N, C-alpha and C positions, 0 to 999 in steps of 0.2 A: 211332683205336681207342677203343671205348667202355670204361666202367669194368668192365663185366661181361667183355668180351673180354680186357682187361688182367689181370683176376683169373684167368681160365681159362689165359692164357698163363703166369702166375706159378706156377700149380698144376702145369702140365705140366713146366715147367723144374725145379721142386722134385722132382717124381716121377722125372725123368730122373737127377737127381743122387742121389736117395735112394729107390730103388725099393721098399724095405721099407715106406715110408710108405703105399703103396697098401693093404697088408694091415692096417696100423694104422688107416687110415681106414675100411676095410670093417668092422672090428670095432666101431668107434665107431658106424657107421650101424646095425649089427645091434642093438647095445645100445640105441640111440636108438629103434629100432622096437619093442623090448620095452617100453620106458618108455611109448611111445604106446599100446600095447595095454593094459598093466597100469594105469597111472595115468589114461589117457584113457578107455578103453572099459570097463574092469572097475570101477575105483574111482570113476571120474567126478570126479576132483579136479583134473584138468589138461586143458588144450586145447593141443595141440602141433602146430606147423606142419611143413612138409616139410624134408628134409635135416637132421633133428635128430641130433646125435652126442653120445654120452656115453662118456667115457674114465675108467676107474677108478671108485672108490666115490663115488656121488652119492645124496642122499636128498631126497625130497619129504615133508615132515612137516606135520601139523596139519589142521584141518577146513576151511580156506579154499581158494580157487581159485588155481591157478598157470596163467598164460596165456603161451605161448611162441610167438614168431614163426617165420619161415622161416630156415633156414641158421644155426641157433644151435648152439654146442657148449659142453659143460660138461666141464672138465678136472679130474678129481679124482685123477690118478695122478702128479702131479709135486711138488706142495707139500703139500697136504692135501685131504681130501674136500670136495666141494661140498655145501652144505646150503641148501635153499630151504624155509623154515618159516613157516607161518601159525599165529597163536595165537587166531584167532576165526573163526566161520563166514563172516562178511562180509569177511574179509581177502582182499586180492588182491596177488599178485606178478605183474607183467607185464614180460616181456622182449620187446623189439622184434626186428626182422629183423637178421641178421648180427651177433649179440651173442656175444662170447666171455667165459666166466667160468672163471677158473683158481683153484680152491681157496678160493672166497669163501663166506661165510655171509651169507644174506639173511633177515631176520626181519621179518614184517609182522603188525601187529595191525589195521591199517586199509588202507594202500596203500603199496607200493614199486613205482615204475615206472622201468624202464631202457629208454631209447629206442634206435633203430637204430644199428648200427655202434659200439657201446660195447665197450671192452676193460676187463674188471674183474679185477684181480689178487687174490691171496689177502688178503682183508680182511673187515671186518664192516660191514654196512649194517642199520640198524634204524629203524623208524618210531615207537618207543616207548621209555620209560625202562626197561622190564623189571621194575623194582621202584619202588614209590612212594618219594618223599622224605619222607613223613610219619614222625614219630617212632614211631608205633605200627604201622609196616608189617608187622612180623612177627607181630602178634596180630590185626590188623584186616583181614579179607579184602576189605573195601570201601574200603581206603585208595586214594586216586586215583592213577592212573598216567597221565602226560601222553603223548598220542599225537598225531602230526601226520604227514601224508603226506611221503614222500621222492620226489623226481623227479630222475633223472639224464638230462639231455637228450642229443640226438644227438651221436655221435662223441666221447664223453668217454673218457679213459683215466685209471683210478684205480690208482695204484701199490700195491705190496704192503705189508701190515701197516698200512694206513690204516683209520680208523673214521669212518663217516658216520652222523650222528645224526638224530633225528626232526626233521621240519620243514624239511629242507634241500633246496634246489634247486641243482644244479650245471649251469651254462649250457653250451650246445652248444660243441663243439670244445675244451673246457678239459681241462687235465691236472692231476691231483692227485698231488703227489710222494709217495714212500714214507714210511711212518710218520707220516702226518699225521692230525690230529684235526679233522674237518670239522663245525663246530657252527653255521656260518652260511652263507648263500647264497654261491655262487661265480659271479661274472659270466661271460658267454660269452667265449670266445677268450682265456683267461688261463691262466697257469701259477701254481699256488698250492701251498704246502707249509708244513709246520711245525706245531708245537703251542706256542702258539696259531697257527692258520692265518693266513697272510698271502699276499697276491698278490705274486708275484715280478716278473712282467712280462706284457705282452700277447703274444698269439700271432697272427701274421699268418695269415689263412685260406689264403693261397697258399703257406705254408711246407710 
């Protein structure tokens, strides 16, 4: 049985157990289609793939571009709204295929990339400091703000209330525990958590 067939089987079993999920899913698809028309075709600030689902309040903000792959869902009706925000015209937020985001805020001044099969719980990802560290930051509009791309590689799960800061790469298959502050790169296939963040153990790709 292929991975796609296994997924279809799991979906059918879930629908048999909870038939009301069918209508919940259709509502998400309908709202996703509206986002594709409004943000993609009318405002031209997003490129959205197939099977896009939106549940609850979600917002796309800023002058940059949001690129979303296939089979992505944004869940804004369980913990808090989803917000994808760009703060410059050249900024890009890229979500790969089969990504799920539940109540997270993603802010990009340059680039935030989340690869395929990632699960992102309610937390905050940013590729910049938001405010300068200079002492004259409140009076000097040119005070420097550090910016560096963020890359979340394939099949990463980030737990709720975590913060991922600028310049970080989280390696594929890794898990970030809840309430973690991610200020440095995380190796692939690891479980990491805490503030300061530390690697707890390796994860076997076959687990």
